[in-house]
C-alpha positions in Angstrom: 265.2 11.5 45.3 262.9 13.1 47.9 263.1 16.8 48.3 261.6 18.7 51.3 260.4 22.2 51.0 261.7 23.9 54.2 259.0 26.5 54.2 256.3 23.9 54.1 258.0 21.8 56.8 258.2 24.9 59.1 254.6 25.8 58.4 253.5 22.3 59.4 255.6 22.5 62.6 254.2 25.9 63.5 250.6 24.7 62.8 250.9 21.8 65.2 252.8 23.8 67.8 250.1 26.5 67.8 247.2 24.0 68.1 248.3 23.1 71.6 246.6 24.8 74.5 248.2 28.0 75.8 248.2 26.8 79.4 250.3 23.8 78.4 253.2 25.9 77.0 256.3 26.8 79.0 258.2 30.1 78.4 260.9 28.2 76.6 258.3 26.5 74.4 256.8 29.9 73.5 260.3 31.3 72.6 261.1 28.3 70.5 257.8 28.7 68.6 258.6 32.4 68.0 262.0 31.5 66.6 260.4 28.9 64.3 257.8 31.5 63.1 260.6 34.0 62.4 262.6 31.4 60.4 259.4 30.6 58.4 259.1 34.4 57.7 262.6 34.5 56.4 262.2 31.4 54.3 259.0 32.7 52.5 259.9 36.4 52.4 261.1 37.6 48.9 264.3 39.1 50.2 268.0 38.4 49.3 268.4 36.8 52.7 265.5 34.4 52.1 266.8 33.5 48.7 270.2 32.7 50.1 272.1 35.1 47.8 
């Protein structure tokens, strides 16, 4: 059975999204990247919300 670490997956997505040139990003694209970064922060933060309990 294959398990995927959500934090690692989000980190990879953020890495590739931030590698793009700033001029090529739309406002919606920047907002979506910010939401992904916030989600990554919640996943890796040692809080009850991040632990899901």
